[in-house]
N, C-alpha and C positions, 0 to 999 in steps of 0.2 A: 665483726666476727660472724654475726649471723648471716650477713650477705655472702660472705665467703663460703660458708657451709652450704647455703642454698645453691650457689653457683656450682659447687662441687657435685651436689646431688643432680643438678640439671645435666651436667656433662656426663656424669656416671651413668645416668639412665637413658642416654641417647642410644638408640639402636637403628639399624638400617643405614640409610645414606648419611645421616647426621653423625653416627658413630664412626663410620669409615672416614668421613671428612675430618673428624677430630684426630683419628689415627694418622691421617696424612699430614696434618699440621704438626703433630708430635714428631713424626719422622723428619719433616723439614727442619724443625727446631733442633733436633739432635744433630742432623747433618750440618746445619749452620754453625752450631756450637763447635763441632770438630774442625770445620774449615776456618773459623775465626781463631781458634787456638793454634792452628797450623800457621796462620798468617802472623799471629802475635809472636810465635816462636821464631819464625823466619826473620821478622823485622827486628826482634831483640838480638838475634845472632848477628845480623848485619850492623846493628848499632854498636855492639860490643867489639866485634872483630874488624869491622870496616870492609868485609867481603861478603858477598851473597852466599847463602847456604847452598851447597851442592851435594849430590849423592856420593861423590868421592870422599874417602876418608884417608888423611895422611897424618897420622899421629904416631909418635914413637913410644909414648907412655900409656899405661893402662887406664888410669882414671880419666884423662881427657878423651881417650878413645871411647870409653863407656858413655860418658856424657855426650860425645858427638853422635854416637849411634842412637841414643834416646832422643836427641834433638831431631835427628833425621827421620826417625819413626814418627814423631809427632808432626813434623813439618812436611812430611812427604807429599800430601795433596797439593800444597802450594808449589813445591819444587816441581812436581810433575806437570801441573798446569802451566807454570812459567816456561818450562822446556817445550811443552806442546804448542803453546801460542807462538813462541819464538820460532819453532820448527815450521809452523804453518805460514807465518808471515815472512820470515827471512829465507828459509831454505825451500819454501814452496812445497812442503809435504802435502799429501792427499788429505782431504777433509775427514776421511775415515779415521785417520790416526788421531786427529784432534777430538773426534767424537768418542773414540775408544779411550783416550786419555781422560776425557771428561767423565766418562762412566766409571773408570777405575778410581779416579780422584774422589768422586762422589761417594762411592762405596767405602773407600778408605776413610773419608771424613766422617761418615756415619759411624763406623766402628770406633774411630777415635773419640767421637762425641759420646758414644755409649760408655766407653771406659772412663772418660773424664767426668761425666755426669754421675755415674755410679760411684766413683771415688769421692766426688764432692758430697753426694748425699750420705755416703757411709761416714765421712768425716763429720758431717753436720749432725748425724744421729749420735755418733760417739761423743761429740763435744758438748 
């Protein structure tokens, strides 16, 4: 416990380049969390339904439609990157579109990671 407290104090009091480096690692961690959650959602969907998750929604009932929208919001970065890579490799799209899709997917993953980690920490504090 004492070592943990000392490490927190070291990280907390870093300023200058060291503090910015810790911020960068934090942002990378949050983005990776969002992208991993998107991959987990996409893989789970494919395991349950036997079909890959796509942006198109074809449901006639309300509850499955709401669940489908939430799954697509969470899994959006993986769906976007899968479509961008397939478009670049199979259809021969310009590399600009792959770079733009990567940027949008990264930002989307970051925001998903922020929401998921905030929810996780709120539930841990409440419990």
